[in-house]
N, C-alpha and C positions, 0 to 999 in steps of 0.2 A: 185198217189200223184200229178200228173200234173193236174188232174181235180180239186182237192181240191185247188191247188195253183192258178188256173185260176179263180175259184170262189172267193177266197180271194182277188185276184188282182183287181177284179171289185169293191170291197169295199175299199181296202187300197189305190188304185190309186186315187180314187175320194177324199178321205180324205186328202192324202198328197198333191195332186195338189191344192185342195181348200185352204189348209193351206198355201202353198207357195204363192198363189195368194193374199191371205189376207195379208201376211207378206210384199209382194211387194207394195200393195196399202197403207199399213200403213207407209211404208218407204217413200212414196211420189211419187213413180213412177206410174203414171196413164195413160200412153200411151199403145198402143197395144203391142209393141214388148216386153217390160219387163213382161207384164202379160202372154203372150204366152210362153216366155222362162221359167218363173216360173212354169207354168202349165206343160210344157214338162219335166222340171227337176224333178218335183214331181212325174210324171208318170214313169220316168226312175228309180228313187229311189225306187219306189214301187215294181219293179220286184224282186230284191233280198230280199226285206223285206217280200213279200208274199211267196216266196220260203222258207225262214227261218221259218215263222210262220206255213206253211203247214208241214214242216219237224218236228217241235215241236209237232204239233197236232197229226200227224201220229205216232210219236214215243211215245206218252203218253199212259198210261194204259187206258185212256178214250175210245180210239178207238178200243180196243181189246175185 
């Protein structure tokens, strides 16, 4: 399941980090530090999200 979670992390982290960066830019913070913090927070949030998604995929009848 770790391999599945790591593959999902590569997709989920870019999506969440990109969404966080766009949210920060829309809010008017256009300097380097808020953009990097938002990208980092998005990447950190993606860790448990990808693990939960992998667990749900592995537990479904689709993978059996």
